[in-house]
C-alpha positions as CSV (number, residue, x, y, z in Angstrom):
1,X,-0.1,-0.2,0.0
2,X,1.5,3.5,-1.0
3,X,0.5,6.7,1.1
4,X,-1.2,9.5,-0.6
5,X,1.4,12.1,-1.6
6,X,0.3,15.8,-0.9
7,X,-1.6,18.1,-3.5
8,X,0.9,20.1,-5.7
9,X,1.1,23.6,-5.1
10,X,1.1,26.5,-7.5
11,X,4.8,27.7,-7.8
12,X,4.3,30.7,-6.3
13,X,3.4,29.3,-3.0
14,X,6.2,26.8,-3.0
15,X,9.0,29.6,-3.3
16,X,6.8,31.5,-0.5
17,X,6.7,28.1,2.1
18,X,10.4,27.5,0.9
19,X,11.4,31.4,2.1
20,X,9.4,31.2,5.4
21,X,10.5,27.2,6.3
22,X,13.6,25.6,6.4
23,X,15.4,22.6,8.0
24,X,16.9,25.4,10.2
25,X,13.9,27.6,10.8
26,X,11.0,25.4,11.4
27,X,9.0,27.4,13.2
28,X,5.9,28.3,10.8
29,X,5.7,24.0,10.6
30,X,5.4,23.5,14.3
31,X,2.9,26.6,14.4
32,X,0.6,24.5,12.0
33,X,0.5,21.2,14.4
34,X,-2.3,20.5,16.3
35,X,-3.9,17.5,18.6
36,X,-5.6,16.2,17.5
37,X,-4.9,16.7,13.9
38,X,-7.5,17.1,11.3
39,X,-6.8,16.6,7.3
40,X,-6.6,20.6,6.4
41,X,-3.5,20.6,8.4
42,X,-2.1,17.4,7.6
43,X,-2.4,18.4,4.4
44,X,-0.5,21.4,4.6
45,X,2.3,20.1,7.2
46,X,2.8,17.2,4.1
47,X,2.9,19.9,1.9
48,X,5.7,21.6,3.6
49,X,7.7,18.3,4.6
50,X,8.0,17.5,0.6
51,X,9.1,21.1,-0.6
52,X,11.6,21.1,3.0
53,X,13.0,18.2,3.3
54,X,11.9,16.1,0.5
55,X,12.4,12.1,1.7
56,X,15.7,12.9,3.4
57,X,14.7,12.0,6.6
58,X,13.0,8.7,5.4
59,X,16.1,7.8,3.9
60,X,18.0,8.3,6.7
61,X,19.2,5.3,8.8
62,X,21.5,7.0,11.4
63,X,22.7,5.1,14.4
64,X,21.5,6.4,17.5
65,X,17.9,8.5,18.6
66,X,15.7,10.5,16.3
67,X,13.9,12.8,18.6
68,X,11.2,15.5,18.3
69,X,12.3,18.1,15.8
70,X,10.2,20.9,18.2
71,X,11.5,20.5,22.1
72,X,13.9,17.3,21.5
73,X,12.0,14.6,23.1
74,X,13.4,11.2,22.1
75,X,11.1,9.3,20.2
76,X,12.6,6.2,18.5
77,X,15.4,4.4,18.5
78,X,17.3,3.6,14.8
79,X,16.9,0.1,15.3
80,X,13.0,0.6,15.0
81,X,13.5,2.1,11.5
82,X,12.1,0.8,8.3
83,X,11.9,2.2,4.8
84,X,8.0,3.1,4.6
85,X,5.7,4.1,1.6
86,X,5.8,7.7,2.8
87,X,7.8,10.8,2.6
88,X,7.7,10.6,6.4
89,X,10.1,8.4,8.4
90,X,8.0,5.1,9.8
91,X,9.1,3.3,12.8
92,X,8.2,-0.3,13.9
93,X,7.9,1.0,17.8
94,X,8.5,3.8,19.9
95,X,11.7,4.1,22.3
96,X,9.3,4.1,25.1
97,X,5.3,3.7,25.3
98,X,5.8,7.1,27.3
99,X,8.2,8.9,24.3
100,X,4.5,9.4,22.4
101,X,0.8,10.3,22.8
102,X,-1.4,8.0,20.3
103,X,-4.7,8.8,19.0
104,X,-6.5,6.0,17.1
105,X,-8.9,7.3,14.4
106,X,-11.7,5.7,13.0
107,X,-11.4,4.0,9.7
108,X,-12.6,6.4,7.2
109,X,-13.1,9.7,9.0
110,X,-10.7,11.4,7.1
111,X,-8.3,11.4,4.5
112,X,-10.1,8.4,2.9
113,X,-7.8,6.0,4.6
114,X,-8.8,2.3,4.5
115,X,-6.6,0.9,7.1
116,X,-6.3,1.2,11.0
117,X,-4.8,5.0,11.5
118,X,-3.1,6.2,14.5
119,X,-2.0,9.3,15.0
120,X,1.6,9.6,16.8
121,X,2.3,12.8,18.8
122,X,5.4,13.9,20.5
123,X,4.9,13.0,24.3
124,X,6.8,16.1,24.8
125,X,5.2,18.8,23.2
126,X,2.2,17.4,21.1
127,X,3.8,17.8,18.0
128,X,2.2,15.7,15.3
């Protein structure tokens, strides 16, 4: 099963987002995050991720811990990382049960997912 890709943005909007959000200044991205997330915000965060980092983090398998980009809370060990179908990194398990805040999403509740979906949030700051 493949993840759906974020909707394409017009060039002007892509350029504006690239100028406003970078890997060194992600504050605009962080401000979008909500708990619980909604389809519109998730789509926007995916669009920004695809512009700013592409699949850089999904393809990275550096040893060590993977931590929240906003607060630094440790989320995953590199040993649980795998190559998933999405542009966001995929992990099989959190570092500890308490590393993540999770919310089960009713099947078909949004984004037309036909499989079980569990939203994952940093337990330190609730970043989606």
